[in-house]
Every structure is written in structure tokens, then in C-alpha cells.
mmCIF file of the N, C-alpha and C atoms, coordinates in Angstrom:
data_MODEL
# 
_entry.id   MODEL 
# 
loop_
_atom_site.group_PDB 
_atom_site.id 
_atom_site.type_symbol 
_atom_site.label_atom_id 
_atom_site.label_alt_id 
_atom_site.label_comp_id 
_atom_site.label_asym_id 
_atom_site.label_entity_id 
_atom_site.label_seq_id 
_atom_site.pdbx_PDB_ins_code 
_atom_site.Cartn_x 
_atom_site.Cartn_y 
_atom_site.Cartn_z 
_atom_site.occupancy 
_atom_site.B_iso_or_equiv 
_atom_site.pdbx_formal_charge 
_atom_site.auth_seq_id 
_atom_site.auth_comp_id 
_atom_site.auth_asym_id 
_atom_site.auth_atom_id 
_atom_site.pdbx_PDB_model_num 
ATOM 1   N N  . MET A 1 1  ? 0.607   -1.446  0.108  1.00 0.00 ? 1  MET A N  1 
ATOM 2   C CA . MET A 1 1  ? -0.406  -0.502  0.149  1.00 0.00 ? 1  MET A CA 1 
ATOM 3   C C  . MET A 1 1  ? 0.980   1.599   -0.095 1.00 0.00 ? 1  MET A C  1 
ATOM 4   N N  . ASN A 1 2  ? -0.039  2.561   -0.131 1.00 0.00 ? 2  ASN A N  1 
ATOM 5   C CA . ASN A 1 2  ? 1.196   3.631   -0.126 1.00 0.00 ? 2  ASN A CA 1 
ATOM 6   C C  . ASN A 1 2  ? 0.772   4.622   0.603  1.00 0.00 ? 2  ASN A C  1 
ATOM 7   N N  . CYS A 1 3  ? 1.607   4.947   1.691  1.00 0.00 ? 3  CYS A N  1 
ATOM 8   C CA . CYS A 1 3  ? 1.344   6.663   2.579  1.00 0.00 ? 3  CYS A CA 1 
ATOM 9   C C  . CYS A 1 3  ? 0.231   7.034   2.415  1.00 0.00 ? 3  CYS A C  1 
ATOM 10  N N  . GLU A 1 4  ? -0.469  7.364   3.444  1.00 0.00 ? 4  GLU A N  1 
ATOM 11  C CA . GLU A 1 4  ? -1.509  8.452   2.725  1.00 0.00 ? 4  GLU A CA 1 
ATOM 12  C C  . GLU A 1 4  ? -0.873  9.951   3.011  1.00 0.00 ? 4  GLU A C  1 
ATOM 13  N N  . PHE A 1 5  ? 0.274   10.067  3.872  1.00 0.00 ? 5  PHE A N  1 
ATOM 14  C CA . PHE A 1 5  ? 0.710   11.308  4.048  1.00 0.00 ? 5  PHE A CA 1 
ATOM 15  C C  . PHE A 1 5  ? 1.990   11.918  2.738  1.00 0.00 ? 5  PHE A C  1 
ATOM 16  N N  . CYS A 1 6  ? 2.946   10.625  2.726  1.00 0.00 ? 6  CYS A N  1 
ATOM 17  C CA . CYS A 1 6  ? 4.032   11.170  1.742  1.00 0.00 ? 6  CYS A CA 1 
ATOM 18  C C  . CYS A 1 6  ? 4.252   10.447  0.704  1.00 0.00 ? 6  CYS A C  1 
ATOM 19  N N  . THR A 1 7  ? 2.666   9.318   0.010  1.00 0.00 ? 7  THR A N  1 
ATOM 20  C CA . THR A 1 7  ? 2.643   8.316   -1.067 1.00 0.00 ? 7  THR A CA 1 
ATOM 21  C C  . THR A 1 7  ? 4.139   7.385   -1.320 1.00 0.00 ? 7  THR A C  1 
ATOM 22  N N  . GLY A 1 8  ? 4.637   6.908   -0.210 1.00 0.00 ? 8  GLY A N  1 
ATOM 23  C CA . GLY A 1 8  ? 5.678   6.121   0.102  1.00 0.00 ? 8  GLY A CA 1 
ATOM 24  C C  . GLY A 1 8  ? 5.357   4.632   0.164  1.00 0.00 ? 8  GLY A C  1 
ATOM 25  N N  . GLU A 1 9  ? 6.065   3.801   -0.468 1.00 0.00 ? 9  GLU A N  1 
ATOM 26  C CA . GLU A 1 9  ? 5.348   2.566   0.027  1.00 0.00 ? 9  GLU A CA 1 
ATOM 27  C C  . GLU A 1 9  ? 5.642   2.127   1.168  1.00 0.00 ? 9  GLU A C  1 
ATOM 28  N N  . THR A 1 10 ? 5.055   1.118   2.171  1.00 0.00 ? 10 THR A N  1 
ATOM 29  C CA . THR A 1 10 ? 4.831   0.227   3.085  1.00 0.00 ? 10 THR A CA 1 
ATOM 30  C C  . THR A 1 10 ? 5.346   -0.613  3.486  1.00 0.00 ? 10 THR A C  1 
ATOM 31  N N  . VAL A 1 11 ? 5.631   -1.168  3.917  1.00 0.00 ? 11 VAL A N  1 
ATOM 32  C CA . VAL A 1 11 ? 6.049   -2.561  4.327  1.00 0.00 ? 11 VAL A CA 1 
ATOM 33  C C  . VAL A 1 11 ? 5.591   -3.048  5.618  1.00 0.00 ? 11 VAL A C  1 
ATOM 34  N N  . THR A 1 12 ? 5.755   -4.445  5.941  1.00 0.00 ? 12 THR A N  1 
ATOM 35  C CA . THR A 1 12 ? 4.939   -4.781  7.110  1.00 0.00 ? 12 THR A CA 1 
ATOM 36  C C  . THR A 1 12 ? 5.986   -5.412  7.816  1.00 0.00 ? 12 THR A C  1 
ATOM 37  N N  . LYS A 1 13 ? 5.721   -4.972  8.963  1.00 0.00 ? 13 LYS A N  1 
ATOM 38  C CA . LYS A 1 13 ? 6.362   -5.178  9.982  1.00 0.00 ? 13 LYS A CA 1 
ATOM 39  C C  . LYS A 1 13 ? 5.869   -5.752  11.344 1.00 0.00 ? 13 LYS A C  1 
ATOM 40  N N  . ARG A 1 14 ? 6.868   -5.770  12.501 1.00 0.00 ? 14 ARG A N  1 
ATOM 41  C CA . ARG A 1 14 ? 6.522   -6.236  13.750 1.00 0.00 ? 14 ARG A CA 1 
ATOM 42  C C  . ARG A 1 14 ? 6.738   -4.950  14.686 1.00 0.00 ? 14 ARG A C  1 
ATOM 43  N N  . VAL A 1 15 ? 5.430   -4.386  15.185 1.00 0.00 ? 15 VAL A N  1 
ATOM 44  C CA . VAL A 1 15 ? 6.600   -3.024  15.771 1.00 0.00 ? 15 VAL A CA 1 
ATOM 45  C C  . VAL A 1 15 ? 5.524   -3.018  17.222 1.00 0.00 ? 15 VAL A C  1 
ATOM 46  N N  . ARG A 1 16 ? 6.543   -1.781  18.655 1.00 0.00 ? 16 ARG A N  1 
ATOM 47  C CA . ARG A 1 16 ? 5.768   -1.903  19.266 1.00 0.00 ? 16 ARG A CA 1 
ATOM 48  C C  . ARG A 1 16 ? 4.075   -0.898  19.633 1.00 0.00 ? 16 ARG A C  1 
ATOM 49  N N  . LYS A 1 17 ? 3.336   -1.011  19.521 1.00 0.00 ? 17 LYS A N  1 
ATOM 50  C CA . LYS A 1 17 ? 2.250   -0.105  19.664 1.00 0.00 ? 17 LYS A CA 1 
ATOM 51  C C  . LYS A 1 17 ? 1.997   0.506   20.723 1.00 0.00 ? 17 LYS A C  1 
ATOM 52  N N  . HIS A 1 18 ? 1.864   2.081   21.340 1.00 0.00 ? 18 HIS A N  1 
ATOM 53  C CA . HIS A 1 18 ? 0.850   2.729   22.182 1.00 0.00 ? 18 HIS A CA 1 
ATOM 54  C C  . HIS A 1 18 ? -0.202  2.326   22.436 1.00 0.00 ? 18 HIS A C  1 
ATOM 55  N N  . HIS A 1 19 ? -1.414  1.915   23.084 1.00 0.00 ? 19 HIS A N  1 
ATOM 56  C CA . HIS A 1 19 ? -2.597  1.628   22.842 1.00 0.00 ? 19 HIS A CA 1 
ATOM 57  C C  . HIS A 1 19 ? -3.383  2.071   23.930 1.00 0.00 ? 19 HIS A C  1 
ATOM 58  N N  . TRP A 1 20 ? -4.386  2.751   23.855 1.00 0.00 ? 20 TRP A N  1 
ATOM 59  C CA . TRP A 1 20 ? -4.987  3.814   25.099 1.00 0.00 ? 20 TRP A CA 1 
ATOM 60  C C  . TRP A 1 20 ? -6.464  2.877   24.992 1.00 0.00 ? 20 TRP A C  1 
ATOM 61  N N  . LEU A 1 21 ? -6.622  2.391   26.077 1.00 0.00 ? 21 LEU A N  1 
ATOM 62  C CA . LEU A 1 21 ? -7.966  1.652   26.475 1.00 0.00 ? 21 LEU A CA 1 
ATOM 63  C C  . LEU A 1 21 ? -8.241  1.554   27.669 1.00 0.00 ? 21 LEU A C  1 
ATOM 64  N N  . GLN A 1 22 ? -10.213 2.210   27.541 1.00 0.00 ? 22 GLN A N  1 
ATOM 65  C CA . GLN A 1 22 ? -10.706 2.309   28.748 1.00 0.00 ? 22 GLN A CA 1 
ATOM 66  C C  . GLN A 1 22 ? -10.055 3.344   29.906 1.00 0.00 ? 22 GLN A C  1 
ATOM 67  N N  . GLY A 1 23 ? -9.378  4.195   29.060 1.00 0.00 ? 23 GLY A N  1 
ATOM 68  C CA . GLY A 1 23 ? -8.451  5.349   30.226 1.00 0.00 ? 23 GLY A CA 1 
ATOM 69  C C  . GLY A 1 23 ? -7.049  5.245   29.848 1.00 0.00 ? 23 GLY A C  1 
ATOM 70  N N  . ARG A 1 24 ? -6.707  3.780   30.032 1.00 0.00 ? 24 ARG A N  1 
ATOM 71  C CA . ARG A 1 24 ? -5.388  3.467   30.113 1.00 0.00 ? 24 ARG A CA 1 
ATOM 72  C C  . ARG A 1 24 ? -4.510  3.161   29.749 1.00 0.00 ? 24 ARG A C  1 
ATOM 73  N N  . LEU A 1 25 ? -3.104  3.467   29.844 1.00 0.00 ? 25 LEU A N  1 
ATOM 74  C CA . LEU A 1 25 ? -2.230  3.162   28.500 1.00 0.00 ? 25 LEU A CA 1 
ATOM 75  C C  . LEU A 1 25 ? -1.530  1.980   28.494 1.00 0.00 ? 25 LEU A C  1 
ATOM 76  N N  . TYR A 1 26 ? -1.547  1.047   27.359 1.00 0.00 ? 26 TYR A N  1 
ATOM 77  C CA . TYR A 1 26 ? -0.427  0.119   27.456 1.00 0.00 ? 26 TYR A CA 1 
ATOM 78  C C  . TYR A 1 26 ? 0.309   -0.052  25.772 1.00 0.00 ? 26 TYR A C  1 
ATOM 79  N N  . ILE A 1 27 ? 1.096   -0.529  26.291 1.00 0.00 ? 27 ILE A N  1 
ATOM 80  C CA . ILE A 1 27 ? 2.508   -0.481  25.359 1.00 0.00 ? 27 ILE A CA 1 
ATOM 81  C C  . ILE A 1 27 ? 2.270   -2.103  24.576 1.00 0.00 ? 27 ILE A C  1 
ATOM 82  N N  . VAL A 1 28 ? 2.042   -2.469  23.650 1.00 0.00 ? 28 VAL A N  1 
ATOM 83  C CA . VAL A 1 28 ? 2.126   -3.798  23.141 1.00 0.00 ? 28 VAL A CA 1 
ATOM 84  C C  . VAL A 1 28 ? 2.885   -4.064  21.802 1.00 0.00 ? 28 VAL A C  1 
ATOM 85  N N  . GLU A 1 29 ? 4.125   -5.255  22.498 1.00 0.00 ? 29 GLU A N  1 
ATOM 86  C CA . GLU A 1 29 ? 4.793   -5.584  21.699 1.00 0.00 ? 29 GLU A CA 1 
ATOM 87  C C  . GLU A 1 29 ? 4.640   -6.432  20.784 1.00 0.00 ? 29 GLU A C  1 
ATOM 88  N N  . ASN A 1 30 ? 5.188   -6.683  19.502 1.00 0.00 ? 30 ASN A N  1 
ATOM 89  C CA . ASN A 1 30 ? 4.947   -7.249  18.517 1.00 0.00 ? 30 ASN A CA 1 
ATOM 90  C C  . ASN A 1 30 ? 3.300   -7.200  17.199 1.00 0.00 ? 30 ASN A C  1 
ATOM 91  N N  . VAL A 1 31 ? 2.989   -6.396  17.533 1.00 0.00 ? 31 VAL A N  1 
ATOM 92  C CA . VAL A 1 31 ? 1.798   -5.596  16.735 1.00 0.00 ? 31 VAL A CA 1 
ATOM 93  C C  . VAL A 1 31 ? 1.984   -5.466  15.276 1.00 0.00 ? 31 VAL A C  1 
ATOM 94  N N  . GLU A 1 32 ? 1.482   -6.482  14.416 1.00 0.00 ? 32 GLU A N  1 
ATOM 95  C CA . GLU A 1 32 ? 1.835   -6.131  12.989 1.00 0.00 ? 32 GLU A CA 1 
ATOM 96  C C  . GLU A 1 32 ? 1.412   -4.968  12.402 1.00 0.00 ? 32 GLU A C  1 
ATOM 97  N N  . ALA A 1 33 ? 2.290   -4.235  11.951 1.00 0.00 ? 33 ALA A N  1 
ATOM 98  C CA . ALA A 1 33 ? 1.617   -2.690  10.812 1.00 0.00 ? 33 ALA A CA 1 
ATOM 99  C C  . ALA A 1 33 ? 2.306   -3.027  9.569  1.00 0.00 ? 33 ALA A C  1 
ATOM 100 N N  . GLU A 1 34 ? 1.807   -2.127  8.857  1.00 0.00 ? 34 GLU A N  1 
ATOM 101 C CA . GLU A 1 34 ? 2.399   -1.906  7.673  1.00 0.00 ? 34 GLU A CA 1 
ATOM 102 C C  . GLU A 1 34 ? 2.956   -0.370  8.364  1.00 0.00 ? 34 GLU A C  1 
ATOM 103 N N  . VAL A 1 35 ? 4.104   -0.089  7.933  1.00 0.00 ? 35 VAL A N  1 
ATOM 104 C CA . VAL A 1 35 ? 5.118   0.903   8.186  1.00 0.00 ? 35 VAL A CA 1 
ATOM 105 C C  . VAL A 1 35 ? 5.588   1.844   6.894  1.00 0.00 ? 35 VAL A C  1 
ATOM 106 N N  . CYS A 1 36 ? 5.503   2.976   6.617  1.00 0.00 ? 36 CYS A N  1 
ATOM 107 C CA . CYS A 1 36 ? 5.979   3.735   5.373  1.00 0.00 ? 36 CYS A CA 1 
ATOM 108 C C  . CYS A 1 36 ? 7.325   3.528   5.244  1.00 0.00 ? 36 CYS A C  1 
ATOM 109 N N  . ARG A 1 37 ? 8.032   3.205   4.603  1.00 0.00 ? 37 ARG A N  1 
ATOM 110 C CA . ARG A 1 37 ? 10.038  3.386   4.629  1.00 0.00 ? 37 ARG A CA 1 
ATOM 111 C C  . ARG A 1 37 ? 10.062  4.967   4.261  1.00 0.00 ? 37 ARG A C  1 
ATOM 112 N N  . ALA A 1 38 ? 9.072   5.779   3.419  1.00 0.00 ? 38 ALA A N  1 
ATOM 113 C CA . ALA A 1 38 ? 9.955   7.002   3.788  1.00 0.00 ? 38 ALA A CA 1 
ATOM 114 C C  . ALA A 1 38 ? 9.996   7.615   4.567  1.00 0.00 ? 38 ALA A C  1 
ATOM 115 N N  . CYS A 1 39 ? 8.271   7.780   5.247  1.00 0.00 ? 39 CYS A N  1 
ATOM 116 C CA . CYS A 1 39 ? 7.995   8.619   6.525  1.00 0.00 ? 39 CYS A CA 1 
ATOM 117 C C  . CYS A 1 39 ? 7.715   7.849   7.897  1.00 0.00 ? 39 CYS A C  1 
ATOM 118 N N  . GLY A 1 40 ? 7.711   6.917   8.212  1.00 0.00 ? 40 GLY A N  1 
ATOM 119 C CA . GLY A 1 40 ? 7.725   5.699   9.051  1.00 0.00 ? 40 GLY A CA 1 
ATOM 120 C C  . GLY A 1 40 ? 6.232   5.626   9.658  1.00 0.00 ? 40 GLY A C  1 
ATOM 121 N N  . GLU A 1 41 ? 5.241   6.100   9.072  1.00 0.00 ? 41 GLU A N  1 
ATOM 122 C CA . GLU A 1 41 ? 3.905   6.515   9.221  1.00 0.00 ? 41 GLU A CA 1 
ATOM 123 C C  . GLU A 1 41 ? 3.430   4.928   9.227  1.00 0.00 ? 41 GLU A C  1 
ATOM 124 N N  . ARG A 1 42 ? 2.759   4.686   10.222 1.00 0.00 ? 42 ARG A N  1 
ATOM 125 C CA . ARG A 1 42 ? 2.362   3.097   10.348 1.00 0.00 ? 42 ARG A CA 1 
ATOM 126 C C  . ARG A 1 42 ? 0.561   3.406   10.114 1.00 0.00 ? 42 ARG A C  1 
ATOM 127 N N  . TYR A 1 43 ? 0.183   1.760   10.038 1.00 0.00 ? 43 TYR A N  1 
ATOM 128 C CA . TYR A 1 43 ? -1.190  1.470   9.579  1.00 0.00 ? 43 TYR A CA 1 
ATOM 129 C C  . TYR A 1 43 ? -1.487  0.367   10.635 1.00 0.00 ? 43 TYR A C  1 
ATOM 130 N N  . TYR A 1 44 ? -2.364  0.399   10.979 1.00 0.00 ? 44 TYR A N  1 
ATOM 131 C CA . TYR A 1 44 ? -3.028  -1.096  11.868 1.00 0.00 ? 44 TYR A CA 1 
ATOM 132 C C  . TYR A 1 44 ? -4.191  -1.655  10.748 1.00 0.00 ? 44 TYR A C  1 
ATOM 133 N N  . HIS A 1 45 ? -4.220  -2.780  10.943 1.00 0.00 ? 45 HIS A N  1 
ATOM 134 C CA . HIS A 1 45 ? -5.578  -3.511  10.130 1.00 0.00 ? 45 HIS A CA 1 
ATOM 135 C C  . HIS A 1 45 ? -6.771  -3.247  11.622 1.00 0.00 ? 45 HIS A C  1 
ATOM 136 N N  . ALA A 1 46 ? -7.918  -3.449  11.057 1.00 0.00 ? 46 ALA A N  1 
ATOM 137 C CA . ALA A 1 46 ? -9.079  -3.361  12.062 1.00 0.00 ? 46 ALA A CA 1 
ATOM 138 C C  . ALA A 1 46 ? -9.144  -4.777  13.012 1.00 0.00 ? 46 ALA A C  1 
ATOM 139 N N  . ARG A 1 47 ? -9.034  -5.678  12.617 1.00 0.00 ? 47 ARG A N  1 
ATOM 140 C CA . ARG A 1 47 ? -8.242  -6.856  12.827 1.00 0.00 ? 47 ARG A CA 1 
ATOM 141 C C  . ARG A 1 47 ? -7.928  -7.043  13.976 1.00 0.00 ? 47 ARG A C  1 
ATOM 142 N N  . THR A 1 48 ? -6.516  -6.054  13.997 1.00 0.00 ? 48 THR A N  1 
ATOM 143 C CA . THR A 1 48 ? -5.422  -6.568  14.421 1.00 0.00 ? 48 THR A CA 1 
ATOM 144 C C  . THR A 1 48 ? -5.493  -5.405  15.791 1.00 0.00 ? 48 THR A C  1 
ATOM 145 N N  . LEU A 1 49 ? -6.699  -4.409  15.556 1.00 0.00 ? 49 LEU A N  1 
ATOM 146 C CA . LEU A 1 49 ? -6.941  -3.169  16.352 1.00 0.00 ? 49 LEU A CA 1 
ATOM 147 C C  . LEU A 1 49 ? -8.280  -4.011  17.130 1.00 0.00 ? 49 LEU A C  1 
ATOM 148 N N  . ASP A 1 50 ? -8.971  -5.257  16.893 1.00 0.00 ? 50 ASP A N  1 
ATOM 149 C CA . ASP A 1 50 ? -9.813  -5.295  17.559 1.00 0.00 ? 50 ASP A CA 1 
ATOM 150 C C  . ASP A 1 50 ? -8.922  -6.587  18.861 1.00 0.00 ? 50 ASP A C  1 
ATOM 151 N N  . ALA A 1 51 ? -8.128  -7.232  18.305 1.00 0.00 ? 51 ALA A N  1 
ATOM 152 C CA . ALA A 1 51 ? -6.916  -8.682  18.608 1.00 0.00 ? 51 ALA A CA 1 
ATOM 153 C C  . ALA A 1 51 ? -6.630  -7.780  19.698 1.00 0.00 ? 51 ALA A C  1 
ATOM 154 N N  . ILE A 1 52 ? -6.383  -6.573  19.630 1.00 0.00 ? 52 ILE A N  1 
ATOM 155 C CA . ILE A 1 52 ? -5.114  -5.791  20.882 1.00 0.00 ? 52 ILE A CA 1 
ATOM 156 C C  . ILE A 1 52 ? -6.553  -5.885  21.897 1.00 0.00 ? 52 ILE A C  1 
ATOM 157 N N  . ASP A 1 53 ? -8.098  -5.050  22.050 1.00 0.00 ? 53 ASP A N  1 
ATOM 158 C CA . ASP A 1 53 ? -8.849  -4.876  22.574 1.00 0.00 ? 53 ASP A CA 1 
ATOM 159 C C  . ASP A 1 53 ? -9.177  -6.111  23.017 1.00 0.00 ? 53 ASP A C  1 
ATOM 160 N N  . LYS A 1 54 ? -9.259  -7.105  22.116 1.00 0.00 ? 54 LYS A N  1 
ATOM 161 C CA . LYS A 1 54 ? -9.816  -8.462  23.149 1.00 0.00 ? 54 LYS A CA 1 
ATOM 162 C C  . LYS A 1 54 ? -9.120  -8.713  24.040 1.00 0.00 ? 54 LYS A C  1 
ATOM 163 N N  . LEU A 1 55 ? -7.508  -8.599  24.029 1.00 0.00 ? 55 LEU A N  1 
ATOM 164 C CA . LEU A 1 55 ? -6.347  -9.256  24.968 1.00 0.00 ? 55 LEU A CA 1 
ATOM 165 C C  . LEU A 1 55 ? -6.356  -8.535  25.695 1.00 0.00 ? 55 LEU A C  1 
ATOM 166 N N  . LEU A 1 56 ? -6.382  -7.075  25.715 1.00 0.00 ? 56 LEU A N  1 
ATOM 167 C CA . LEU A 1 56 ? -6.526  -6.476  26.702 1.00 0.00 ? 56 LEU A CA 1 
ATOM 168 C C  . LEU A 1 56 ? -7.689  -6.197  28.126 1.00 0.00 ? 56 LEU A C  1 
ATOM 169 N N  . LYS A 1 57 ? -8.671  -6.067  27.312 1.00 0.00 ? 57 LYS A N  1 
ATOM 170 C CA . LYS A 1 57 ? -10.076 -7.179  28.076 1.00 0.00 ? 57 LYS A CA 1 
ATOM 171 C C  . LYS A 1 57 ? -10.123 -8.297  29.079 1.00 0.00 ? 57 LYS A C  1 
ATOM 172 N N  . GLY A 1 58 ? -8.962  -8.858  28.540 1.00 0.00 ? 58 GLY A N  1 
ATOM 173 C CA . GLY A 1 58 ? -8.892  -10.439 29.776 1.00 0.00 ? 58 GLY A CA 1 
ATOM 174 C C  . GLY A 1 58 ? -7.705  -10.020 30.076 1.00 0.00 ? 58 GLY A C  1 
ATOM 175 N N  . GLU A 1 59 ? -8.117  -11.400 31.212 1.00 0.00 ? 59 GLU A N  1 
ATOM 176 C CA . GLU A 1 59 ? -6.683  -11.753 31.804 1.00 0.00 ? 59 GLU A CA 1 
ATOM 177 C C  . GLU A 1 59 ? -5.640  -11.409 30.761 1.00 0.00 ? 59 GLU A C  1 
ATOM 178 N N  . HIS A 1 60 ? -4.498  -11.101 30.762 1.00 0.00 ? 60 HIS A N  1 
ATOM 179 C CA . HIS A 1 60 ? -3.385  -10.898 29.977 1.00 0.00 ? 60 HIS A CA 1 
ATOM 180 C C  . HIS A 1 60 ? -1.782  -10.848 30.904 1.00 0.00 ? 60 HIS A C  1 
ATOM 181 N N  . GLU A 1 61 ? -0.752  -11.485 30.148 1.00 0.00 ? 61 GLU A N  1 
ATOM 182 C CA . GLU A 1 61 ? 0.478   -11.009 31.384 1.00 0.00 ? 61 GLU A CA 1 
ATOM 183 C C  . GLU A 1 61 ? 0.881   -9.908  30.821 1.00 0.00 ? 61 GLU A C  1 
ATOM 184 N N  . VAL A 1 62 ? 1.763   -9.637  32.254 1.00 0.00 ? 62 VAL A N  1 
ATOM 185 C CA . VAL A 1 62 ? 2.290   -8.375  32.350 1.00 0.00 ? 62 VAL A CA 1 
ATOM 186 C C  . VAL A 1 62 ? 3.443   -8.182  32.209 1.00 0.00 ? 62 VAL A C  1 
ATOM 187 N N  . LYS A 1 63 ? 4.007   -8.168  31.112 1.00 0.00 ? 63 LYS A N  1 
ATOM 188 C CA . LYS A 1 63 ? 5.744   -8.174  31.187 1.00 0.00 ? 63 LYS A CA 1 
ATOM 189 C C  . LYS A 1 63 ? 6.475   -7.226  31.676 1.00 0.00 ? 63 LYS A C  1 
ATOM 190 N N  . GLN A 1 64 ? 6.428   -6.131  32.074 1.00 0.00 ? 64 GLN A N  1 
ATOM 191 C CA . GLN A 1 64 ? 6.508   -4.713  32.986 1.00 0.00 ? 64 GLN A CA 1 
ATOM 192 C C  . GLN A 1 64 ? 5.851   -3.649  33.223 1.00 0.00 ? 64 GLN A C  1 
ATOM 193 N N  . SER A 1 65 ? 5.640   -3.064  33.908 1.00 0.00 ? 65 SER A N  1 
ATOM 194 C CA . SER A 1 65 ? 5.148   -1.814  34.762 1.00 0.00 ? 65 SER A CA 1 
ATOM 195 C C  . SER A 1 65 ? 5.878   -0.695  34.422 1.00 0.00 ? 65 SER A C  1 
ATOM 196 N N  . LEU A 1 66 ? 5.854   0.272   34.281 1.00 0.00 ? 66 LEU A N  1 
ATOM 197 C CA . LEU A 1 66 ? 6.381   1.315   33.567 1.00 0.00 ? 66 LEU A CA 1 
ATOM 198 C C  . LEU A 1 66 ? 5.528   2.597   34.590 1.00 0.00 ? 66 LEU A C  1 
ATOM 199 N N  . LYS A 1 67 ? 6.441   3.062   35.264 1.00 0.00 ? 67 LYS A N  1 
ATOM 200 C CA . LYS A 1 67 ? 5.738   4.647   35.819 1.00 0.00 ? 67 LYS A CA 1 
ATOM 201 C C  . LYS A 1 67 ? 6.384   5.851   34.220 1.00 0.00 ? 67 LYS A C  1 
ATOM 202 N N  . VAL A 1 68 ? 5.399   6.744   34.385 1.00 0.00 ? 68 VAL A N  1 
ATOM 203 C CA . VAL A 1 68 ? 4.951   7.374   33.222 1.00 0.00 ? 68 VAL A CA 1 
ATOM 204 C C  . VAL A 1 68 ? 4.778   8.748   33.739 1.00 0.00 ? 68 VAL A C  1 
ATOM 205 N N  . GLU A 1 69 ? 5.385   9.714   33.453 1.00 0.00 ? 69 GLU A N  1 
ATOM 206 C CA . GLU A 1 69 ? 4.865   11.552  33.860 1.00 0.00 ? 69 GLU A CA 1 
ATOM 207 C C  . GLU A 1 69 ? 3.919   11.610  32.418 1.00 0.00 ? 69 GLU A C  1 
ATOM 208 N N  . VAL A 1 70 ? 3.404   12.591  32.985 1.00 0.00 ? 70 VAL A N  1 
ATOM 209 C CA . VAL A 1 70 ? 2.552   13.582  31.456 1.00 0.00 ? 70 VAL A CA 1 
ATOM 210 C C  . VAL A 1 70 ? 2.691   14.655  31.956 1.00 0.00 ? 70 VAL A C  1 
ATOM 211 N N  . VAL A 1 71 ? 3.099   15.751  30.833 1.00 0.00 ? 71 VAL A N  1 
ATOM 212 C CA . VAL A 1 71 ? 3.565   17.153  31.101 1.00 0.00 ? 71 VAL A CA 1 
ATOM 213 C C  . VAL A 1 71 ? 2.382   17.604  30.294 1.00 0.00 ? 71 VAL A C  1 
ATOM 214 N N  . GLY A 1 72 ? 2.457   19.389  30.654 1.00 0.00 ? 72 GLY A N  1 
ATOM 215 C CA . GLY A 1 72 ? 2.225   19.953  29.408 1.00 0.00 ? 72 GLY A CA 1 
ATOM 216 C C  . GLY A 1 72 ? 3.352   20.485  29.035 1.00 0.00 ? 72 GLY A C  1 
ATOM 217 N N  . LEU A 1 73 ? 2.745   21.428  27.626 1.00 0.00 ? 73 LEU A N  1 
ATOM 218 C CA . LEU A 1 73 ? 3.826   22.249  26.890 1.00 0.00 ? 73 LEU A CA 1 
ATOM 219 C C  . LEU A 1 73 ? 3.716   23.637  26.881 1.00 0.00 ? 73 LEU A C  1 
# 
């Protein structure tokens, strides 16, 4: 596919994704995405996002917990 922002070509990769669900931030590893070779924009299939939601709503292994600061500019 071609990137909507720069028209570059995308390639399928496994990435780390920030994912918000019910007011909580998760970092999900090994997520399939189409990534633009030129600008790095990522695209996720709806079925992938649905699978992440399903995983996080159920019992799941937590590899690590991180403390994150939220700041304003």
C-alpha cells in the first residue's frame, strides 16, 4: 500500500504500539503494522486493533510496569 501522507511505499513489520483502552495506556509488543519506508507512518488493520482490545480486556500477562510522567507544554 502507499502512505496517505507522503505516498511512500509501506512494508509489513512487527512493532511496539502505544494503545489506549478505557482510560489506560498500554504498550503492546510484536504488533503487525504497515510501516511507510519513507516517513515511518504506521497503519494497523482493524482486525489487529480488535485483537489488541480483546487481549487487554481479558486476562493477560504483564511483562513490565512503567511509571510515566505526563507534562504540558
